[in-house]
All heavy atoms as a GROMACS GRO file, in nm:
protein
  597
    1MET      N    1  -0.917   0.757   4.594
    1MET     CA    2  -0.853   0.855   4.508
    1MET      C    3  -0.883   0.994   4.564
    1MET      O    4  -0.998   1.029   4.585
    1MET     CB    5  -0.909   0.840   4.365
    1MET     CG    6  -0.837   0.924   4.268
    1MET     SD    7  -0.879   0.905   4.091
    1MET     CE    8  -0.976   0.762   4.072
    2ASP      N    9  -0.778   1.070   4.587
    2ASP     CA   10  -0.796   1.205   4.641
    2ASP      C   11  -0.791   1.309   4.528
    2ASP      O   12  -0.774   1.276   4.412
    2ASP     CB   13  -0.693   1.235   4.749
    2ASP     CG   14  -0.550   1.236   4.698
    2ASP    OD1   15  -0.528   1.240   4.575
    2ASP    OD2   16  -0.458   1.232   4.783
    3ASP      N   17  -0.806   1.435   4.567
    3ASP     CA   18  -0.810   1.544   4.469
    3ASP      C   19  -0.681   1.554   4.388
    3ASP      O   20  -0.684   1.584   4.269
    3ASP     CB   21  -0.837   1.678   4.538
    3ASP     CG   22  -0.981   1.690   4.587
    3ASP    OD1   23  -1.065   1.609   4.542
    3ASP    OD2   24  -1.009   1.781   4.667
    4GLN      N   25  -0.568   1.528   4.451
    4GLN     CA   26  -0.441   1.535   4.379
    4GLN      C   27  -0.432   1.426   4.273
    4GLN      O   28  -0.381   1.450   4.164
    4GLN     CB   29  -0.323   1.525   4.476
    4GLN     CG   30  -0.303   1.649   4.558
    4GLN     CD   31  -0.181   1.638   4.648
    4GLN    OE1   32  -0.136   1.528   4.679
    4GLN    NE2   33  -0.129   1.753   4.691
    5ASP      N   34  -0.480   1.306   4.306
    5ASP     CA   35  -0.482   1.198   4.207
    5ASP      C   36  -0.569   1.234   4.088
    5ASP      O   37  -0.532   1.212   3.972
    5ASP     CB   38  -0.533   1.068   4.269
    5ASP     CG   39  -0.434   1.005   4.365
    5ASP    OD1   40  -0.313   1.030   4.349
    5ASP    OD2   41  -0.480   0.930   4.454
    6ILE      N   42  -0.684   1.291   4.117
    6ILE     CA   43  -0.777   1.331   4.011
    6ILE      C   44  -0.712   1.438   3.924
    6ILE      O   45  -0.717   1.431   3.801
    6ILE     CB   46  -0.911   1.380   4.070
    6ILE    CG1   47  -0.984   1.264   4.135
    6ILE    CG2   48  -0.995   1.445   3.961
    6ILE    CD1   49  -1.106   1.303   4.214
    7GLN      N   50  -0.646   1.534   3.988
    7GLN     CA   51  -0.579   1.641   3.914
    7GLN      C   52  -0.469   1.584   3.825
    7GLN      O   53  -0.457   1.619   3.709
    7GLN     CB   54  -0.521   1.745   4.011
    7GLN     CG   55  -0.453   1.862   3.943
    7GLN     CD   56  -0.548   1.948   3.864
    7GLN    OE1   57  -0.666   1.958   3.895
    7GLN    NE2   58  -0.498   2.009   3.759
    8ARG      N   59  -0.387   1.494   3.879
    8ARG     CA   60  -0.278   1.433   3.801
    8ARG      C   61  -0.332   1.354   3.683
    8ARG      O   62  -0.281   1.361   3.572
    8ARG     CB   63  -0.193   1.344   3.890
    8ARG     CG   64  -0.080   1.420   3.956
    8ARG     CD   65   0.009   1.328   4.035
    8ARG     NE   66  -0.031   1.356   4.174
    8ARG     CZ   67  -0.046   1.269   4.271
    8ARG    NH1   68  -0.019   1.145   4.253
    8ARG    NH2   69  -0.084   1.305   4.390
    9ARG      N   70  -0.435   1.277   3.707
    9ARG     CA   71  -0.493   1.197   3.598
    9ARG      C   72  -0.556   1.287   3.492
    9ARG      O   73  -0.546   1.260   3.373
    9ARG     CB   74  -0.597   1.100   3.653
    9ARG     CG   75  -0.534   0.987   3.729
    9ARG     CD   76  -0.634   0.891   3.783
    9ARG     NE   77  -0.568   0.792   3.866
    9ARG     CZ   78  -0.611   0.669   3.880
    9ARG    NH1   79  -0.721   0.630   3.820
    9ARG    NH2   80  -0.546   0.585   3.956
   10SER      N   81  -0.618   1.393   3.537
   10SER     CA   82  -0.678   1.488   3.443
   10SER      C   83  -0.570   1.552   3.356
   10SER      O   84  -0.585   1.562   3.234
   10SER     CB   85  -0.755   1.594   3.520
   10SER     OG   86  -0.803   1.693   3.434
   11GLU      N   87  -0.462   1.594   3.417
   11GLU     CA   88  -0.352   1.656   3.343
   11GLU      C   89  -0.288   1.556   3.247
   11GLU      O   90  -0.253   1.591   3.134
   11GLU     CB   91  -0.248   1.713   3.440
   11GLU     CG   92  -0.297   1.835   3.515
   11GLU     CD   93  -0.205   1.878   3.628
   11GLU    OE1   94  -0.101   1.812   3.650
   11GLU    OE2   95  -0.237   1.979   3.693
   12ALA      N   96  -0.272   1.432   3.291
   12ALA     CA   97  -0.215   1.330   3.205
   12ALA      C   98  -0.306   1.302   3.085
   12ALA      O   99  -0.259   1.284   2.972
   12ALA     CB  100  -0.191   1.201   3.284
   13THR      N  101  -0.436   1.302   3.108
   13THR     CA  102  -0.531   1.280   2.998
   13THR      C  103  -0.526   1.392   2.898
   13THR      O  104  -0.523   1.369   2.777
   13THR     CB  105  -0.675   1.266   3.055
   13THR    OG1  106  -0.677   1.154   3.144
   13THR    CG2  107  -0.775   1.245   2.944
   14VAL      N  108  -0.521   1.515   2.945
   14VAL     CA  109  -0.512   1.631   2.856
   14VAL      C  110  -0.383   1.625   2.774
   14VAL      O  111  -0.384   1.648   2.653
   14VAL     CB  112  -0.522   1.763   2.935
   14VAL    CG1  113  -0.485   1.882   2.849
   14VAL    CG2  114  -0.663   1.779   2.992
   15ALA      N  115  -0.272   1.593   2.839
   15ALA     CA  116  -0.144   1.584   2.768
   15ALA      C  117  -0.148   1.476   2.663
   15ALA      O  118  -0.099   1.494   2.550
   15ALA     CB  119  -0.032   1.558   2.868
   16PHE      N  120  -0.208   1.361   2.695
   16PHE     CA  121  -0.220   1.251   2.599
   16PHE      C  122  -0.306   1.293   2.480
   16PHE      O  123  -0.272   1.268   2.364
   16PHE     CB  124  -0.278   1.127   2.666
   16PHE     CG  125  -0.307   1.016   2.570
   16PHE    CD1  126  -0.204   0.939   2.519
   16PHE    CD2  127  -0.438   0.990   2.530
   16PHE    CE1  128  -0.230   0.837   2.429
   16PHE    CE2  129  -0.464   0.888   2.440
   16PHE     CZ  130  -0.360   0.812   2.390
   17GLU      N  131  -0.420   1.357   2.507
   17GLU     CA  132  -0.508   1.400   2.399
   17GLU      C  133  -0.439   1.501   2.308
   17GLU      O  134  -0.454   1.496   2.186
   17GLU     CB  135  -0.638   1.457   2.456
   17GLU     CG  136  -0.728   1.351   2.515
   17GLU     CD  137  -0.850   1.407   2.584
   17GLU    OE1  138  -0.860   1.531   2.601
   17GLU    OE2  139  -0.937   1.327   2.624
   18ARG      N  140  -0.362   1.591   2.366
   18ARG     CA  141  -0.290   1.690   2.285
   18ARG      C  142  -0.184   1.623   2.198
   18ARG      O  143  -0.167   1.658   2.082
   18ARG     CB  144  -0.227   1.796   2.374
   18ARG     CG  145  -0.326   1.894   2.428
   18ARG     CD  146  -0.261   2.003   2.508
   18ARG     NE  147  -0.362   2.096   2.559
   18ARG     CZ  148  -0.349   2.167   2.668
   18ARG    NH1  149  -0.237   2.161   2.739
   18ARG    NH2  150  -0.445   2.247   2.706
   19SER      N  151  -0.112   1.527   2.253
   19SER     CA  152  -0.010   1.458   2.174
   19SER      C  153  -0.075   1.376   2.064
   19SER      O  154  -0.023   1.369   1.953
   19SER     CB  155   0.080   1.372   2.263
   19SER     OG  156   0.008   1.264   2.318
   20LEU      N  157  -0.189   1.315   2.093
   20LEU     CA  158  -0.261   1.238   1.993
   20LEU      C  159  -0.312   1.330   1.882
   20LEU      O  160  -0.298   1.299   1.763
   20LEU     CB  161  -0.378   1.163   2.057
   20LEU     CG  162  -0.458   1.069   1.970
   20LEU    CD1  163  -0.366   0.959   1.914
   20LEU    CD2  164  -0.572   1.007   2.049
   21GLU      N  165  -0.366   1.445   1.920
   21GLU     CA  166  -0.414   1.543   1.823
   21GLU      C  167  -0.298   1.591   1.735
   21GLU      O  168  -0.312   1.603   1.614
   21GLU     CB  169  -0.478   1.661   1.895
   21GLU     CG  170  -0.535   1.766   1.803
   21GLU     CD  171  -0.601   1.878   1.881
   21GLU    OE1  172  -0.699   1.848   1.952
   21GLU    OE2  173  -0.554   1.992   1.870
   22SER      N  174  -0.185   1.615   1.795
   22SER     CA  175  -0.067   1.659   1.722
   22SER      C  176  -0.024   1.553   1.622
   22SER      O  177   0.011   1.583   1.507
   22SER     CB  178   0.046   1.690   1.819
   22SER     OG  179   0.162   1.726   1.750
   23LEU      N  180  -0.028   1.427   1.663
   23LEU     CA  181   0.010   1.317   1.574
   23LEU      C  182  -0.086   1.307   1.456
   23LEU      O  183  -0.044   1.289   1.342
   23LEU     CB  184   0.012   1.186   1.652
   23LEU     CG  185   0.046   1.061   1.574
   23LEU    CD1  186   0.188   1.070   1.517
   23LEU    CD2  187   0.033   0.938   1.662
   24VAL      N  188  -0.214   1.320   1.482
   24VAL     CA  189  -0.314   1.315   1.375
   24VAL      C  190  -0.292   1.430   1.277
   24VAL      O  191  -0.294   1.410   1.155
   24VAL     CB  192  -0.457   1.317   1.433
   24VAL    CG1  193  -0.560   1.338   1.324
   24VAL    CG2  194  -0.485   1.188   1.509
   25LEU      N  195  -0.271   1.550   1.327
   25LEU     CA  196  -0.247   1.665   1.240
   25LEU      C  197  -0.121   1.645   1.156
   25LEU      O  198  -0.119   1.678   1.038
   25LEU     CB  199  -0.236   1.793   1.322
   25LEU     CG  200  -0.366   1.845   1.384
   25LEU    CD1  201  -0.338   1.963   1.474
   25LEU    CD2  202  -0.465   1.882   1.276
   26GLU      N  203  -0.019   1.588   1.216
   26GLU     CA  204   0.105   1.563   1.143
   26GLU      C  205   0.083   1.461   1.031
   26GLU      O  206   0.132   1.479   0.919
   26GLU     CB  207   0.212   1.511   1.239
   26GLU     CG  208   0.347   1.492   1.176
   26GLU     CD  209   0.451   1.446   1.276
   26GLU    OE1  210   0.447   1.491   1.392
   26GLU    OE2  211   0.536   1.366   1.236
   27ARG      N  212   0.005   1.357   1.059
   27ARG     CA  213  -0.025   1.257   0.956
   27ARG      C  214  -0.108   1.317   0.842
   27ARG      O  215  -0.084   1.287   0.726
   27ARG     CB  216  -0.098   1.138   1.017
   27ARG     CG  217  -0.007   1.050   1.096
   27ARG     CD  218  -0.077   0.926   1.142
   27ARG     NE  219   0.017   0.840   1.210
   27ARG     CZ  220  -0.013   0.719   1.250
   27ARG    NH1  221  -0.134   0.669   1.230
   27ARG    NH2  222   0.077   0.646   1.312
   28VAL      N  223  -0.204   1.400   0.875
   28VAL     CA  224  -0.285   1.466   0.773
   28VAL      C  225  -0.198   1.556   0.687
   28VAL      O  226  -0.207   1.554   0.564
   28VAL     CB  227  -0.403   1.544   0.837
   28VAL    CG1  228  -0.470   1.634   0.734
   28VAL    CG2  229  -0.504   1.448   0.898
   29ALA      N  230  -0.114   1.635   0.750
   29ALA     CA  231  -0.026   1.725   0.675
   29ALA      C  232   0.068   1.646   0.585
   29ALA      O  233   0.091   1.684   0.469
   29ALA     CB  234   0.055   1.812   0.772
   30THR      N  235   0.121   1.536   0.634
   30THR     CA  236   0.211   1.453   0.554
   30THR      C  237   0.137   1.394   0.435
   30THR      O  238   0.189   1.394   0.322
   30THR     CB  239   0.272   1.341   0.641
   30THR    OG1  240   0.347   1.402   0.746
   30THR    CG2  241   0.361   1.251   0.560
   31ALA      N  242   0.018   1.344   0.457
   31ALA     CA  243  -0.061   1.287   0.348
   31ALA      C  244  -0.096   1.393   0.244
   31ALA      O  245  -0.089   1.367   0.123
   31ALA     CB  246  -0.189   1.222   0.403
   32LEU      N  247  -0.132   1.512   0.289
   32LEU     CA  248  -0.160   1.620   0.194
   32LEU      C  249  -0.037   1.652   0.111
   32LEU      O  250  -0.043   1.661  -0.012
   32LEU     CB  251  -0.206   1.746   0.268
   32LEU     CG  252  -0.351   1.750   0.309
   32LEU    CD1  253  -0.375   1.870   0.400
   32LEU    CD2  254  -0.442   1.756   0.190
   33HIS      N  255   0.075   1.669   0.178
   33HIS     CA  256   0.199   1.711   0.113
   33HIS      C  257   0.251   1.606   0.014
   33HIS      O  258   0.294   1.641  -0.096
   33HIS     CB  259   0.304   1.739   0.222
   33HIS     CG  260   0.435   1.784   0.171
   33HIS    ND1  261   0.456   1.910   0.118
   33HIS    CD2  262   0.555   1.721   0.164
   33HIS    CE1  263   0.583   1.922   0.080
   33HIS    NE2  264   0.645   1.809   0.108
   34HIS      N  265   0.245   1.479   0.053
   34HIS     CA  266   0.308   1.374  -0.028
   34HIS      C  267   0.212   1.299  -0.121
   34HIS      O  268   0.259   1.236  -0.216
   34HIS     CB  269   0.378   1.274   0.062
   34HIS     CG  270   0.496   1.331   0.132
   34HIS    ND1  271   0.614   1.358   0.067
   34HIS    CD2  272   0.514   1.368   0.261
   34HIS    CE1  273   0.701   1.409   0.153
   34HIS    NE2  274   0.642   1.418   0.271
   35VAL      N  275   0.082   1.305  -0.094
   35VAL     CA  276  -0.012   1.225  -0.173
   35VAL      C  277  -0.119   1.311  -0.240
   35VAL      O  278  -0.126   1.317  -0.362
   35VAL     CB  279  -0.079   1.116  -0.084
   35VAL    CG1  280  -0.178   1.034  -0.165
   35VAL    CG2  281   0.025   1.026  -0.020
   36HIS      N  282  -0.202   1.374  -0.160
   36HIS     CA  283  -0.323   1.437  -0.213
   36HIS      C  284  -0.296   1.561  -0.298
   36HIS      O  285  -0.353   1.574  -0.407
   36HIS     CB  286  -0.420   1.468  -0.099
   36HIS     CG  287  -0.455   1.347  -0.018
   36HIS    ND1  288  -0.522   1.239  -0.071
   36HIS    CD2  289  -0.428   1.315   0.110
   36HIS    CE1  290  -0.536   1.146   0.021
   36HIS    NE2  291  -0.480   1.190   0.133
   37LEU      N  292  -0.213   1.651  -0.248
   37LEU     CA  293  -0.185   1.772  -0.328
   37LEU      C  294  -0.114   1.739  -0.459
   37LEU      O  295  -0.153   1.795  -0.564
   37LEU     CB  296  -0.107   1.874  -0.245
   37LEU     CG  297  -0.189   1.942  -0.135
   37LEU    CD1  298  -0.101   2.026  -0.046
   37LEU    CD2  299  -0.302   2.024  -0.194
   38PRO      N  300  -0.016   1.650  -0.462
   38PRO     CA  301   0.042   1.614  -0.592
   38PRO      C  302  -0.060   1.553  -0.688
   38PRO      O  303  -0.057   1.581  -0.808
   38PRO     CB  304   0.152   1.513  -0.556
   38PRO     CG  305   0.193   1.552  -0.418
   38PRO     CD  306   0.065   1.595  -0.352
   39LYS      N  307  -0.151   1.470  -0.637
   39LYS     CA  308  -0.254   1.412  -0.724
   39LYS      C  309  -0.348   1.520  -0.777
   39LYS      O  310  -0.385   1.517  -0.894
   39LYS     CB  311  -0.334   1.306  -0.648
   39LYS     CG  312  -0.261   1.175  -0.632
   39LYS     CD  313  -0.350   1.072  -0.565
   39LYS     CE  314  -0.279   0.940  -0.553
   39LYS     NZ  315  -0.366   0.837  -0.494
   40LEU      N  316  -0.386   1.613  -0.691
   40LEU     CA  317  -0.472   1.723  -0.737
   40LEU      C  318  -0.399   1.810  -0.838
   40LEU      O  319  -0.460   1.858  -0.935
   40LEU     CB  320  -0.520   1.806  -0.617
   40LEU     CG  321  -0.620   1.737  -0.525
   40LEU    CD1  322  -0.638   1.818  -0.397
   40LEU    CD2  323  -0.753   1.716  -0.596
   41ALA      N  324  -0.271   1.828  -0.820
   41ALA     CA  325  -0.190   1.905  -0.916
   41ALA      C  326  -0.182   1.830  -1.049
   41ALA      O  327  -0.195   1.891  -1.155
   41ALA     CB  328  -0.052   1.933  -0.860
   42ASP      N  329  -0.163   1.699  -1.044
   42ASP     CA  330  -0.158   1.618  -1.166
   42ASP      C  331  -0.290   1.624  -1.243
   42ASP      O  332  -0.292   1.617  -1.365
   42ASP     CB  333  -0.125   1.472  -1.135
   42ASP     CG  334   0.020   1.453  -1.092
   42ASP    OD1  335   0.103   1.545  -1.114
   42ASP    OD2  336   0.051   1.344  -1.037
   43ALA      N  337  -0.400   1.641  -1.170
   43ALA     CA  338  -0.533   1.650  -1.232
   43ALA      C  339  -0.567   1.794  -1.270
   43ALA      O  340  -0.679   1.821  -1.315
   43ALA     CB  341  -0.639   1.595  -1.137
   44ASN      N  342  -0.473   1.886  -1.253
   44ASN     CA  343  -0.492   2.029  -1.285
   44ASN      C  344  -0.605   2.093  -1.207
   44ASN      O  345  -0.672   2.184  -1.256
   44ASN     CB  346  -0.511   2.049  -1.435
   44ASN     CG  347  -0.386   2.013  -1.512
   44ASN    OD1  348  -0.276   2.051  -1.473
   44ASN    ND2  349  -0.401   1.937  -1.618
   45VAL      N  350  -0.627   2.045  -1.085
   45VAL     CA  351  -0.728   2.102  -0.997
   45VAL      C  352  -0.666   2.213  -0.912
   45VAL      O  353  -0.731   2.312  -0.881
   45VAL     CB  354  -0.791   1.992  -0.909
   45VAL    CG1  355  -0.885   2.050  -0.807
   45VAL    CG2  356  -0.863   1.890  -0.997
   46VAL      N  357  -0.539   2.194  -0.876
   46VAL     CA  358  -0.466   2.295  -0.801
   46VAL      C  359  -0.327   2.311  -0.862
   46VAL      O  360  -0.277   2.220  -0.929
   46VAL     CB  361  -0.450   2.260  -0.650
   46VAL    CG1  362  -0.584   2.247  -0.582
   46VAL    CG2  363  -0.366   2.136  -0.631
   47ALA      N  364  -0.269   2.426  -0.838
   47ALA     CA  365  -0.127   2.447  -0.867
   47ALA      C  366  -0.057   2.432  -0.733
   47ALA      O  367  -0.093   2.499  -0.636
   47ALA     CB  368  -0.103   2.585  -0.926
   48TYR      N  369   0.040   2.342  -0.728
   48TYR     CA  370   0.106   2.312  -0.601
   48TYR      C  371   0.255   2.330  -0.617
   48TYR      O  372   0.319   2.263  -0.697
   48TYR     CB  373   0.074   2.169  -0.559
   48TYR     CG  374   0.142   2.124  -0.433
   48TYR    CD1  375   0.144   2.202  -0.319
   48TYR    CD2  376   0.203   1.999  -0.426
   48TYR    CE1  377   0.205   2.160  -0.203
   48TYR    CE2  378   0.265   1.956  -0.310
   48TYR     CZ  379   0.266   2.036  -0.199
   48TYR     OH  380   0.327   1.994  -0.085
   49GLU      N  381   0.310   2.424  -0.540
   49GLU     CA  382   0.453   2.448  -0.538
   49GLU      C  383   0.507   2.394  -0.405
   49GLU      O  384   0.503   2.462  -0.303
   49GLU     CB  385   0.484   2.596  -0.555
   49GLU     CG  386   0.442   2.651  -0.690
   49GLU     CD  387   0.470   2.798  -0.703
   49GLU    OE1  388   0.588   2.837  -0.685
   49GLU    OE2  389   0.374   2.873  -0.726
   50ARG      N  390   0.550   2.270  -0.408
   50ARG     CA  391   0.592   2.200  -0.288
   50ARG      C  392   0.703   2.273  -0.212
   50ARG      O  393   0.701   2.280  -0.090
   50ARG     CB  394   0.640   2.060  -0.325
   50ARG     CG  395   0.688   1.979  -0.207
   50ARG     CD  396   0.741   1.846  -0.249
   50ARG     NE  397   0.635   1.771  -0.314
   50ARG     CZ  398   0.623   1.640  -0.307
   50ARG    NH1  399   0.710   1.570  -0.240
   50ARG    NH2  400   0.526   1.577  -0.369
   51GLU      N  401   0.798   2.329  -0.286
   51GLU     CA  402   0.914   2.391  -0.223
   51GLU      C  403   0.878   2.506  -0.130
   51GLU      O  404   0.944   2.528  -0.029
   51GLU     CB  405   1.013   2.441  -0.330
   51GLU     CG  406   1.067   2.333  -0.420
   51GLU     CD  407   0.969   2.291  -0.531
   51GLU    OE1  408   0.880   2.371  -0.566
   51GLU    OE2  409   0.980   2.177  -0.578
   52ILE      N  410   0.774   2.580  -0.166
   52ILE     CA  411   0.736   2.696  -0.084
   52ILE      C  412   0.601   2.675  -0.014
   52ILE      O  413   0.553   2.763   0.057
   52ILE     CB  414   0.735   2.827  -0.167
   52ILE    CG1  415   0.634   2.819  -0.281
   52ILE    CG2  416   0.872   2.859  -0.217
   52ILE    CD1  417   0.615   2.951  -0.355
   53GLY      N  418   0.541   2.558  -0.035
   53GLY     CA  419   0.415   2.528   0.032
   53GLY      C  420   0.296   2.606  -0.020
   53GLY      O  421   0.199   2.627   0.051
   54ARG      N  422   0.302   2.648  -0.146
   54ARG     CA  423   0.195   2.729  -0.204
   54ARG      C  424   0.097   2.640  -0.279
   54ARG      O  425   0.136   2.554  -0.358
   54ARG     CB  426   0.255   2.830  -0.301
   54ARG     CG  427   0.154   2.923  -0.363
   54ARG     CD  428   0.224   3.028  -0.450
   54ARG     NE  429   0.129   3.090  -0.537
   54ARG     CZ  430   0.103   3.047  -0.661
   54ARG    NH1  431   0.167   2.943  -0.710
   54ARG    NH2  432   0.014   3.108  -0.735
   55VAL      N  433  -0.032   2.660  -0.253
   55VAL     CA  434  -0.139   2.587  -0.322
   55VAL      C  435  -0.237   2.690  -0.376
   55VAL      O  436  -0.280   2.779  -0.304
   55VAL     CB  437  -0.214   2.490  -0.227
   55VAL    CG1  438  -0.324   2.417  -0.300
   55VAL    CG2  439  -0.117   2.393  -0.162
   56GLU      N  440  -0.271   2.676  -0.504
   56GLU     CA  441  -0.367   2.767  -0.566
   56GLU      C  442  -0.476   2.685  -0.634
   56GLU      O  443  -0.447   2.593  -0.709
   56GLU     CB  444  -0.296   2.854  -0.669
   56GLU     CG  445  -0.387   2.949  -0.742
   56GLU     CD  446  -0.315   3.028  -0.851
   56GLU    OE1  447  -0.190   3.025  -0.855
   56GLU    OE2  448  -0.384   3.090  -0.932
   57ARG      N  449  -0.598   2.720  -0.607
   57ARG     CA  450  -0.712   2.654  -0.672
   57ARG      C  451  -0.718   2.700  -0.818
   57ARG      O  452  -0.713   2.819  -0.846
   57ARG     CB  453  -0.840   2.692  -0.598
   57ARG     CG  454  -0.965   2.630  -0.656
   57ARG     CD  455  -1.087   2.681  -0.581
   57ARG     NE  456  -1.208   2.660  -0.656
   57ARG     CZ  457  -1.305   2.579  -0.620
   57ARG    NH1  458  -1.298   2.515  -0.506
   57ARG    NH2  459  -1.411   2.564  -0.696
   58LEU      N  460  -0.731   2.603  -0.909
   58LEU     CA  461  -0.740   2.634  -1.051
   58LEU      C  462  -0.885   2.625  -1.098
   58LEU      O  463  -0.969   2.565  -1.030
   58LEU     CB  464  -0.651   2.537  -1.130
   58LEU     CG  465  -0.501   2.544  -1.099
   58LEU    CD1  466  -0.426   2.437  -1.176
   58LEU    CD2  467  -0.446   2.683  -1.129
   59PRO      N  468  -0.917   2.684  -1.213
   59PRO     CA  469  -1.056   2.684  -1.260
   59PRO      C  470  -1.118   2.544  -1.270
   59PRO      O  471  -1.237   2.527  -1.244
   59PRO     CB  472  -1.047   2.750  -1.398
   59PRO     CG  473  -0.929   2.842  -1.387
   59PRO     CD  474  -0.831   2.768  -1.299
   60ALA      N  475  -1.038   2.444  -1.302
   60ALA     CA  476  -1.092   2.307  -1.314
   60ALA      C  477  -1.148   2.255  -1.182
   60ALA      O  478  -1.229   2.162  -1.180
   60ALA     CB  479  -0.984   2.212  -1.366
   61ALA      N  480  -1.109   2.315  -1.071
   61ALA     CA  481  -1.158   2.273  -0.939
   61ALA      C  482  -1.308   2.294  -0.926
   61ALA      O  483  -1.373   2.227  -0.845
   61ALA     CB  484  -1.085   2.347  -0.829
   62ALA      N  485  -1.365   2.382  -1.006
   62ALA     CA  486  -1.509   2.407  -0.999
   62ALA      C  487  -1.590   2.280  -1.027
   62ALA      O  488  -1.702   2.265  -0.977
   62ALA     CB  489  -1.548   2.516  -1.098
   63GLN      N  490  -1.530   2.187  -1.101
   63GLN     CA  491  -1.598   2.059  -1.130
   63GLN      C  492  -1.626   1.979  -1.002
   63GLN      O  493  -1.717   1.898  -0.998
   63GLN     CB  494  -1.512   1.972  -1.222
   63GLN     CG  495  -1.478   2.034  -1.354
   63GLN     CD  496  -1.377   1.945  -1.425
   63GLN    OE1  497  -1.401   1.828  -1.448
   63GLN    NE2  498  -1.263   2.004  -1.459
   64LEU      N  499  -1.545   2.003  -0.901
   64LEU     CA  500  -1.558   1.929  -0.776
   64LEU      C  501  -1.653   1.993  -0.676
   64LEU      O  502  -1.688   1.932  -0.576
   64LEU     CB  503  -1.420   1.914  -0.711
   64LEU     CG  504  -1.315   1.844  -0.794
   64LEU    CD1  505  -1.181   1.846  -0.722
   64LEU    CD2  506  -1.357   1.702  -0.828
   65ASP      N  507  -1.696   2.114  -0.702
   65ASP     CA  508  -1.782   2.187  -0.607
   65ASP      C  509  -1.906   2.109  -0.565
   65ASP      O  510  -1.939   2.106  -0.446
   65ASP     CB  511  -1.819   2.324  -0.661
   65ASP     CG  512  -1.703   2.422  -0.657
   65ASP    OD1  513  -1.603   2.393  -0.588
   65ASP    OD2  514  -1.712   2.527  -0.723
   66PRO      N  515  -1.980   2.044  -0.658
   66PRO     CA  516  -2.098   1.970  -0.613
   66PRO      C  517  -2.065   1.861  -0.511
   66PRO      O  518  -2.141   1.838  -0.416
   66PRO     CB  519  -2.153   1.909  -0.742
   66PRO     CG  520  -2.101   1.996  -0.851
   66PRO     CD  521  -1.967   2.042  -0.804
   67PHE      N  522  -1.952   1.796  -0.526
   67PHE     CA  523  -1.913   1.691  -0.433
   67PHE      C  524  -1.872   1.750  -0.298
   67PHE      O  525  -1.904   1.695  -0.193
   67PHE     CB  526  -1.797   1.608  -0.491
   67PHE     CG  527  -1.833   1.544  -0.621
   67PHE    CD1  528  -1.786   1.596  -0.740
   67PHE    CD2  529  -1.917   1.433  -0.626
   67PHE    CE1  530  -1.818   1.539  -0.861
   67PHE    CE2  531  -1.950   1.375  -0.746
   67PHE     CZ  532  -1.902   1.427  -0.864
   68LEU      N  533  -1.803   1.863  -0.302
   68LEU     CA  534  -1.763   1.928  -0.178
   68LEU      C  535  -1.884   1.981  -0.102
   68LEU      O  536  -1.888   1.977   0.020
   68LEU     CB  537  -1.664   2.041  -0.208
   68LEU     CG  538  -1.532   1.995  -0.269
   68LEU    CD1  539  -1.448   2.115  -0.310
   68LEU    CD2  540  -1.456   1.905  -0.175
   69GLU      N  541  -1.984   2.027  -0.175
   69GLU     CA  542  -2.106   2.074  -0.111
   69GLU      C  543  -2.179   1.959  -0.043
   69GLU      O  544  -2.234   1.975   0.066
   69GLU     CB  545  -2.195   2.144  -0.213
   69GLU     CG  546  -2.140   2.278  -0.258
   69GLU     CD  547  -2.213   2.336  -0.378
   69GLU    OE1  548  -2.316   2.280  -0.421
   69GLU    OE2  549  -2.166   2.439  -0.428
   70LEU      N  550  -2.179   1.841  -0.106
   70LEU     CA  551  -2.242   1.723  -0.046
   70LEU      C  552  -2.173   1.687   0.085
   70LEU      O  553  -2.239   1.660   0.185
   70LEU     CB  554  -2.236   1.603  -0.140
   70LEU     CG  555  -2.334   1.602  -0.258
   70LEU    CD1  556  -2.303   1.486  -0.350
   70LEU    CD2  557  -2.476   1.594  -0.207
   71VAL      N  558  -2.043   1.688   0.086
   71VAL     CA  559  -1.968   1.657   0.208
   71VAL      C  560  -1.995   1.761   0.313
   71VAL      O  561  -2.017   1.728   0.431
   71VAL     CB  562  -1.817   1.648   0.178
   71VAL    CG1  563  -1.737   1.636   0.305
   71VAL    CG2  564  -1.788   1.530   0.086
   72ASP      N  565  -1.998   1.888   0.275
   72ASP     CA  566  -2.024   1.996   0.370
   72ASP      C  567  -2.164   1.982   0.430
   72ASP      O  568  -2.184   2.005   0.548
   72ASP     CB  569  -2.006   2.132   0.302
   72ASP     CG  570  -2.007   2.246   0.401
   72ASP    OD1  571  -1.947   2.232   0.509
   72ASP    OD2  572  -2.070   2.350   0.371
   73ASP      N  573  -2.263   1.946   0.347
   73ASP     CA  574  -2.399   1.930   0.396
   73ASP      C  575  -2.412   1.816   0.498
   73ASP      O  576  -2.494   1.822   0.588
   73ASP     CB  577  -2.496   1.904   0.279
   73ASP     CG  578  -2.518   2.028   0.193
   73ASP    OD1  579  -2.481   2.139   0.239
   73ASP    OD2  580  -2.568   2.014   0.081
   74GLU      N  581  -2.328   1.713   0.483
   74GLU     CA  582  -2.334   1.600   0.574
   74GLU      C  583  -2.276   1.633   0.711
   74GLU      O  584  -2.308   1.570   0.809
   74GLU     CB  585  -2.262   1.479   0.514
   74GLU     CG  586  -2.337   1.420   0.398
   74GLU     CD  587  -2.263   1.304   0.334
   74GLU    OE1  588  -2.161   1.259   0.390
   74GLU    OE2  589  -2.309   1.257   0.229
   75ASN      N  590  -2.189   1.732   0.715
   75ASN     CA  591  -2.127   1.768   0.843
   75ASN      C  592  -2.212   1.874   0.905
   75ASN      O  593  -2.221   1.913   1.006
   75ASN     CB  594  -1.983   1.818   0.823
   75ASN     CG  595  -1.894   1.704   0.778
   75ASN    OD1  596  -1.916   1.591   0.817
   75ASN    ND2  597  -1.797   1.734   0.697
   0.00000   0.00000   0.00000
């Protein structure tokens, strides 16, 4: 394997990783838009205006803070 082969493989790997990352981000955005945000809105945790993509945290969301802090501490 020469330097050009290594360069081509490196570029192909980067392109693959970027496309994979893009796919993951798209799936997360879709899940948020169609599943999670509507559920949070139904629970009155957020106000979600799907048409304009607006999300607002509501006072009831404070109930979730201890759980979010636990997740944050683990990362």
